C-alpha angles and dihedrals in degrees: 000000000000110000097016090151087071091060122088137176120243114240114268090004143092090225117120117208130197113231093209095249110140113202120224094256089057095052117122122267121195090231093058115081131180128212102235129216085255087061094247130120115251137168105282108246126168129285092051090176100034097244107072143313129299143171098284100097095037087051089052094046090053090056090048088055090069096027108036094167098058128096114224124207120199119202106198114205104164123145116196117237098015127132129216095259088062088063095058120137108276094026124123091248091050091050093051091049092053091047092051089049093049093049091046093059096036095102095044136294131089141243108253102167146010126218115198119190119177119182 
């Protein structure tokens, strides 16, 4: 996971907590947007999911390295504490993910990739 150094374990617990440190590769870029929980496009700023940092912004930055003129929209759909089986076609999480994706492209644009990070 990107920024793993900023995650620590609570004493006497299995709970991992993010310390709020955002590594350089996760810093905002004006060409990287995020589809918010209010269904609007906003500048992508960590944490995209509200609970820590992940591979979304570094993934978008790597695309910008070879395509510096494109605008990239991330559509976060993570749900903490879920397993892969809970995302099966027809499940509630799968349906919510599809709905967010459909709303994100409603005004134009297209989905050109999918980044799945489980863990």
